[in-house]
N, C-alpha and C positions, 0 to 999 in steps of 0.2 A: 412410188410417187407420193407426194405429200399434198394433202388437201388443206387449205386454210380458208376459213370463213368467219364472218361476224354478222350478228343480227341483233336487233333491238326490239324490246317489247315495252309498250306503254299500256298500263292497265289502271282502271279506276277502282279495282277491287283491293282495297287497302287491308281487308281482313285475311284474304287468301293470297299472300305474297308467294311468288313463284319460287320453287326449289331449283337447285342446280346440281346436275349429275356430272361429275368430272370424268368418271370411268365409263367405258362402254365395251363393245365387242370388237373394237379396233384399237391399236395402241395410239397414244397421243404424245407429241413432243411437249405441248403445254395446253392447258385449258384455263381460261381466265373468266371470272365472273365479276362484273361491275354493276352496282345498283345505287339508287338514291332512295332513301327512306324518309318519310315525313318525321321531323324532329319531335312531333307531338305523340308519336307512337313508339312503343318499345316492343322488340321482337326477341323471343328466345331463338337461339341458333344452335343447331346440333350437327356435328360432323359424324358421318357414318363411314365405316370402312377402316382399313389399316394404313392408308396412305396419309402423309402429312402435307400440310399447306406449305407451299413455297413462298407465298405472299399472303399476308394477313394484315390488311391496312384499313383504317377508317378515319375520316376527317369531316369537318363541318363545312358545308358549302351553302351558298345563298340563292334565293330566287329559283327554286326548282320545283315547287308544287303549286298548282293552281286549283282552287276549290271552285265548285260549280257556280257559287254566287259571286264570283269575280274577285275574291280576295286572294292576293298573291302572298304565300308564305315566304318569309324572308330566309329561312334556314332549313336545311335538312341534312341528314347523315349520308355521306357518300362512302361506300365500302368497296374494297377490292379483295377478292380471294382468288388464289391461283394454285394449281398443282403442276408439276413438271415431270417428264419422263414416266408417263402413266401407262402401266401395262394393261394388256387385255384382261377383262374380267371373265373368268372361266366359271360357268355355272355347273357345279358338280351335281352328281345324281341325287344325293340324299339331303341337300340343303333345303331350307324353306324358301320363302320368297327372295328373289334376287335383291330386291330393294333393301332387305335387312343387312346386306353385307357389302354392297357396291359403294364405292367412295363417292359421297355426295354431301351437300349441305342443305339443311331444311330450315324453314323459318315458321314460327308461329307467333302471332300477336299475343303479347302477354298483358299489356296494359296501355292505356292511352290517356293523353291529357285533354281535359275538356276545353274545347276551343274558346268558350266564352269566359269561364272563371278560372281556368288554369289548374283545376283540381285533377288528380290522377284517379283513374278508374280501372279496376281489374276487368280484363276482357274474357279470359278463358273460363269456360264452365267448370264448376266443381262437380264431383259425382252426386252431391246432394241436389244440385240443380237438375241433373239428369233424372234423379229419382222423383223430384217434384213434378217435372214435366211428364214423367211416366205415370204418376198418380192422377194427374189432371186430364190426361189424354183420354178421350172417349174410346178411341180405337184400342187402347190398352185396358184401362180400368174396367169398363163395362163388359169387356169380353172375358174377364176373369170371374164374372158373376153369372155364369151359365150352368152351375152345378146341377140345379134341379132338372133342367132340360136333358142333360146327358145322363143323369141318374135314371131317368125314365127310359132311356135307350139301351141301358145295359141289360144283359140277359140275366135270368134268375140264377143260373149257376155261378155267375160272377158275384152277384149281390150276396149270395148265401155262403160263399167260400170264406172260411174262418182264418185261412193262412194269408197274411198280408202279401208276401212275395208272390205266391201263386195267384192271388187276386190281381196284383199289379201286372203280372205277365199276361193274364187273360185280357185285361183292359188294353194293354199295349198292342197285342195282336188283333184285338177287335178294331181299334182305330186304324192300325196299319192296313188291315185287309179291307176296311170300309172305304178308304180314300184313294183317289188317284191324284198325284201331284201335278199341278198345272205349270210348274217351272217358272213361276213369276217371281217377283221380288221377294226377298227373304222376310221382310217386315210389312208386307202389304196385305190389307184385308180386301180381297177381290170382291167379296159378296156383301161388304159392309157389316156383316154379322156372321159369326161362325155357325149359328143355327141354320142359316141359308146354305152355307157351304156343306154342312153335314147332310142336309136333304138332297143336295145336288151330287154328293159323293165325289166332288172335285174341289180341291182347295190349294191355296198357296202353302208354302212351308210354314209360315206363321200361323195360318188357320188350323193346320193339322196339329201343330204343337199345342195351340190353345185348346183344341178339342181334347187332347190327351191330358193336359193339365186339369181342365174342368172335370173330366171323368175320374181322375185319380183323387182330386179333392172331394168329389161327391161321395166317395166311400171312406173318407177319413185319412187318405194318404197324401201328406203334404208334398207339393211339387211346385217348381218355379221355372220361369223362362230363363234361359242362359244365352247371353250374347257372345258370339264367337267370331274371331278373325281367323279365317282359314289359312293354311300354310302359304298358299300363293298370294294371299291378300296382304300378308305381312304381320309383324308383331305389333301388339298394341302398346302405346306409350302410356304407362300407368300414372305418371305424374300429372297428367291433365286429362280431362274428360271430353271425349268427342264421340258422339254416336256414330259418325261416319266411319270410324275406325273398324266397325264391325260389319260383316257381310253375311252372317249366317246365324241361325238360332237352333238350339236343341232344348231338351227338357231335363231337369234334375229332380230326382225324388230320393228320399232317404227312408230305408225300411230296416228296422231292427239295428239301427246304428250304422248301416252300410249305405254308401252313396252310389247311385246308379245314374248314368247319363244316357239319355234315350233319343233316338231319332226315328219316329214312326213314319216319316215321309219316304224313306227308302225301304222297299219291300224285301230287299235282300238282307237287311240288318236284323240280327237277333236281338233279344232283350239285353240291354246292358252294353251294346257295342254301337259306337257312333262312327261316322266316316273317318277314315285315316286323316283326311285333310283337317279335321278338327283338332288334332293333336298338335297344338301350336302354343304351348305354354299355358298361361292362365286365361280364363274367360271371366266375364262379368255376369254374376247371378243377380237378377233383378227381383227384389222382394218388396211388394207393395207396403207391407206393414213395418218391416224392420230396416228397409234401406238395402241398397245393393252392396255386394262384396265380391272379392276376387277368390277364385278357386281353380286349381289346376285340373285339367282333364287328363286322367291317366287310363290306359287300357286295363281291362280286367285280367288280362293274361299276356305274358311276354310272347312276342312273335318269334317263332323258331321252326326249324325243319329238322326232323329226326328220321334217319334212314338206317334200317337194319337189313343186312343181306346174308343169306345162306347159300353158298355156291358149291357146285361140284364140277370138277374139270375131268372130262373123259379122255380116252387115249387119242382121239382125233383132234384135240385142242378146242373142243366146244365146251362152253360154260353153260350149265343149266342151273337154275336156282330160283329162289324166292326173294323178293324185295318187299319189305314193309316200309311204307312211307307215312309218317305222322306229321301233320300240319297243325300248328298252334297259332292262336291269335289272329292277326290280320292276314297272315299267310293262308290260314284255313279259310278265311272269308274270300280271299282272292281266288283260291283254287275251287271253292264251291261255286262262285259266280261263273268261273270259266266252265266248269263241268255242266252247270245248268244251261249255259249259253250254247255250247257245242253239242251237247247230248253225249251219251256214252261212246258210241261208235266213232264219232269224229274226234272226241277227246283222246281215245286210245290211239287213233291214227296220228294225232299231233304228237304224242309221246314217242312213237316209233320214228316219226320224221325228224325229231330233235335229237335222237340217239341212233346214230348209224349202226347197223348190224344188230339192232335190238328187235326181237320178235316176241310179242306178248301172246302167250298161249292161253292164259286164263286171267281173269281179273275179278276182284271182289272189292267193293267199297263199303266201308263201315262208318257209322256215326254221321252219315250224310244228314240225317234229321235228328238222331238221338242226342248228340252232343253239340248241337248247333249253338245253344246258349252258353256253353263253355268255351266256344270258339275253337273247336277241335274238328279235325277231319282225318280219316285214315284210309289208305288204299293199299291193297295187297296185289302185287304183280307177280305172276308166275311166268317166267320168261326163259327164253333161250338166247344167249348172247355170244356172238362170234366177234370177239374184239380183235384178236391177232392170231396168226398161226403159231402153234406150239408144237415142237418136235419132242415126242416122248420116247426115250430109249426103249 
């Protein structure tokens, strides 16, 4: 069957013009988008996806916009965009946000003409505007000036540690173990001041990050807040500045010329590892004194799985042997979280259930804690495996 429908939207929000998604989870014969835009405004338009427009038309029409004070604008721009024979969008396993790849058209107001004098004004924020607002905001600037408070909270073994990396790790785990995340907005001060959040031991992601930044800065380790758009939130458009493009924050610190990205809000994350969702291209590092800049978030180690097996086949067709499994990077993090969640007995049972005819006779895990910062985890399985009958002469 074929479903055909039409609808119309009238909106007073001239700055946030509606986007149009041509592609979806059902195939389409045709998708048509028609709109009328005020002639006094200019919009940047961006096509996403690999499908081409079948119709790309624009013309000037009259008497289409009414302003609130009763003046009728004589002209506006009418546009028509369409795509034909649109296939289903298939969301594959390892892609980032669907909106980065699906065929659609997006609008962003770039500049507008002053209604009274006809002059053109730039509308979009530049990154210097974001930086300026960042510096002036009490919720941001004042919260970066709490070093003395947090210095007094640090233990003596942290303050007397002469090794910067060791000191940074101790501070990271101190903040991580101190707080409980309240799952609120990424950039919200729940307690109006991070000192109150510290005393309550409950804070938002932003408050926990600020606590870590102040603690690191208190001992002379430069650190900065980093704005992130997670994988499901979508890629950031770098050519224009928009704070709403970001939905997460982490911390950056540089020690002996090496950069570390940190997220103390997640108690399962070791020093130097941030959530996998944060690996989404470049993030925006906010620096109060020098201004913001782009930096790519890269994992400290490649994610991989390495398996070594030593097998013996007896005369009855039974395989006995030893399996050594090494996990690296985010694979190690995932398996460590699973191990801690299920506990050892249930974890071993889950392995046997996933592998038919596999019987684990002995089990040893190594580096569960020792190499957590390197993002590694190893487990040795001593097992008996009956895979298939073998006839031995």
